[in-house]
C-alpha positions in Angstrom: -2.7 -7.1 2.6 -1.7 -7.7 -1.0 -3.8 -9.1 -3.8 -2.5 -12.3 -5.3 -1.3 -10.5 -8.5 1.2 -8.5 -6.4 2.4 -11.2 -4.1 5.2 -12.5 -6.4 6.7 -9.0 -6.2 6.8 -9.3 -2.4 8.5 -12.7 -2.2 5.2 -14.5 -2.3 3.8 -12.9 0.8 0.2 -11.9 1.1 0.7 -9.9 4.3 3.4 -7.4 5.0 3.8 -5.7 8.3 5.3 -2.4 9.4 5.9 -2.2 13.1 4.8 1.2 14.6 4.3 2.3 18.2 2.6 5.5 17.1 0.5 6.6 14.1 2.3 6.7 10.8 1.2 7.8 7.4 0.3 5.5 4.5 3.4 6.8 2.8 5.5 5.7 5.7 3.9 2.3 5.7 4.5 1.9 2.0 8.1 3.0 2.4 8.6 0.5 5.2 7.0 -2.6 3.5 8.4 -2.0 0.0 11.9 -1.2 1.0 13.0 -4.8 0.3 10.8 -5.1 -2.8 11.6 -2.3 -5.3 9.5 -4.0 -8.0 6.5 -3.8 -5.7 7.2 -0.2 -4.9 7.3 0.7 -8.6 4.0 -1.1 -9.2 2.3 0.8 -6.4 3.7 4.3 -7.0 4.9 6.3 -10.0 8.3 8.1 -10.4 6.9 11.1 -8.5 5.9 8.9 -5.5 2.1 9.2 -6.2 -0.1 6.2 -6.0 -0.7 4.8 -9.4 -4.2 5.4 -10.7 -5.0 1.7 -11.0 -4.0 1.0 -7.4 -6.5 1.5 -4.6 -5.3 1.7 -1.0 -7.7 1.4 2.0 -7.0 2.2 5.6 -9.4 0.3 7.9 -11.9 0.1 5.0 -11.6 3.7 3.8 -10.1 4.5 0.5 -7.2 7.0 0.9 -8.1 9.1 -2.1 -11.2 10.1 -0.1 -9.1 10.9 3.0 -5.7 12.6 3.0 -4.1 10.4 0.3 -0.6 9.2 1.3 -0.7 11.5 4.3 -3.6 9.5 5.8 -2.6 8.3 9.2 -2.6 4.6 10.2 -2.9 3.9 13.9 -0.8 1.1 15.4 -2.7 -2.1 14.6 -4.5 -0.5 11.7 -5.0 -2.4 8.4 -3.8 -1.2 5.0 -5.4 -3.1 2.1 -4.0 -2.7 -1.4 -6.1 -3.6 -4.4 -5.0 -3.4 -8.0 -7.8 -2.6 -10.4 -8.4 -5.2 -13.1 -9.3 -4.0 -16.5 -10.4 -6.0 -19.5 -13.3 -7.2 -21.4 
């Protein structure tokens, strides 16, 4: 699922799916769902491929930085939630 601020970068979609018959990594999911949306890919990951610090990604409710990062496995049917931090005052 994508927050509303990122939806314009994904053709207005709030939900992107990555078909998988076996477990895949978060990195594989991101590669699959951002392939058609390079602007979204650049917003989520930096030039080295790391998740940008203001982007939080959750797999089934668990933040990937507390798990195995981009190597965190996502089982078929698992949910990946992307949240972009909002700063300001």
